[in-house]
C-alpha positions in Angstrom: 87.1 130.3 146.1 89.6 132.0 143.8 88.8 134.0 140.7 90.6 134.5 137.4 92.9 137.5 138.0 94.0 137.7 134.4 90.3 138.2 133.4 90.1 140.8 136.2 93.1 142.6 134.8 91.6 142.5 131.3 88.4 144.1 132.6 90.4 146.7 134.7 92.2 147.7 131.5 89.0 148.1 129.6 87.6 150.4 132.3 90.8 152.4 132.9 89.6 155.6 131.2 86.3 155.8 133.0 86.1 158.4 135.9 84.1 156.6 138.5 85.3 152.9 138.8 85.7 151.1 142.1 86.8 147.5 142.6 85.2 145.4 145.3 85.8 141.7 146.2 82.4 140.1 146.6 80.7 136.8 145.8 84.1 135.1 146.0 85.2 137.2 143.0 85.9 140.7 141.9 83.2 143.3 141.1 83.8 146.5 139.2 81.4 149.3 140.3 80.8 152.0 137.8 79.2 155.2 139.0 78.4 153.5 142.3 76.6 150.6 140.7 77.6 147.0 140.1 78.5 146.8 136.4 80.8 143.9 135.6 83.0 141.4 137.4 84.7 138.1 137.6 83.3 134.9 139.3 85.7 132.0 139.1 86.7 131.9 135.4 83.7 133.7 134.1 82.8 137.3 133.4 79.7 138.5 135.3 77.7 141.0 133.2 74.9 143.3 134.4 72.7 143.7 131.4 69.3 145.0 130.5 66.9 142.3 131.7 64.8 142.8 128.5 67.8 141.5 126.5 68.4 138.4 128.6 66.7 135.8 126.3 68.5 137.0 123.2 71.8 137.2 124.9 71.5 133.6 126.3 71.6 132.4 122.8 75.1 133.7 122.3 78.1 131.4 122.7 79.4 131.1 126.2 76.5 133.0 127.8 74.5 131.4 130.7 72.2 132.7 133.4 73.8 133.7 136.7 72.5 131.8 139.7 73.2 132.3 143.4 71.9 130.0 146.0 69.7 128.2 143.4 68.0 131.5 142.4 68.5 133.0 138.9 69.6 136.6 139.1 67.5 138.7 136.8 69.6 141.2 134.8 72.9 139.2 135.2 74.6 136.7 133.0 77.9 134.8 133.1 80.2 134.6 130.1 82.6 131.7 129.7 85.9 131.8 128.0 84.4 130.7 124.7 82.1 133.8 124.7 85.0 136.3 125.1 87.9 134.7 123.4 88.4 137.5 120.9 88.9 141.2 121.7 85.8 142.0 119.7 83.7 139.5 121.7 85.1 140.7 125.0 84.5 144.4 124.1 80.9 143.5 123.1 80.1 142.3 126.6 81.9 145.2 128.3 80.0 147.6 126.1 76.7 146.0 127.0 77.4 146.4 130.7 78.5 150.0 130.3 75.5 150.8 128.1 73.1 149.5 130.7 74.9 151.1 133.7 73.2 154.5 133.5 69.8 152.7 133.8 70.8 150.3 136.5 69.6 151.0 140.0 72.2 151.4 142.7 71.9 149.2 145.7 70.7 151.0 148.8 73.6 152.0 151.1 73.8 149.9 154.2 74.2 151.7 157.6 77.1 150.6 159.6 77.0 150.7 163.4 
């Protein structure tokens, strides 16, 4: 399953000045870890945003925003943004800003031990 590399480049450029950004391929897409925590990414042609779960219902009313589901389960604190929701630089920057705003409060996934 391929992902939109142009969108990935767009996100990479938005995060270029941050000190602790790591890119990881996962979920068939690209994920950008900020300060060791999943923050923003690309799944197929959509931007995956990790947001404050308390804002989810309000954000779902915005154009292009839908819940993120994996294996039939809705992922709390994550939404997907379609092209229509990030067409302009202002709209794109809004979503990136929300992800970065929430990042300090997001919990990091526990590190897995490798044998």
